[in-house]
C-alpha angles and dihedrals in degrees: 000000000000123000112260108222132184120210095217092052093048090048091051091052092044095048095044095053096075093036093054092041089055091052092047090051091053092050098046095042096053126159091024091053093050128093106287092027123117092242097044091107088074092055100031094139088058089072086083091055094039099051106026121010106034105008089141090059107027101019140075096281090062094042095046093047090050091238101181098195095089096054093037090059089043090056089051087049089058091054091045091050092051088051090051090051091045090052092050092048097042095044100041106026108025093030089215110170096216088061086095089067091053091051091047091052093047093051092046089051091051091048094047093048093049093047089049089058091055096041091048089054091049094051095047093049093255089299095167102036105021094095090071123092117247097257093050092046093048096047098041104029113019099043097043093044089045089063089053088054103040098047095046090048090053091046093048090049094048097042090041089055090048090051092049091048090051092048091048091049091049091049091051091048091050091048091053091046093050093046091050091048092052093051 
């Protein structure tokens, strides 16, 4: 059975690999990646997150207090990114039918991690982002994170359907095989 691929899913995985790798680099290279660091030029847009929006996650307060959440999620991002690359390779190059399961797992991991960010903020009383006004929070936190929720939900739904279809097809094939063998 051939691997069923979807262009939009493959594009999502392909586009997110460098975006997530960039974020991982910022997190693991702190303080050198931060404003004032010798490598900050690579992550210049992060100054907004570091100093204003998410200073308690990406900025000096988090780094100085040894808050491990930022780098813990970055490590999970590394695993997720390897899964995205594995899906792309296994689905498009190796044509390995179980690649769908890898893509499903990667998208579910992205979704879970993003939801965890929001839920964590809810349960701590918006301790890391609550200092922002509504417009800033909406434009720079809700909308970007929304993309990392909506697309993975759609991917999980599509690849989940593909997995169920494959399992149903395999069950029917086994049923035919067993009934022929009995005759």
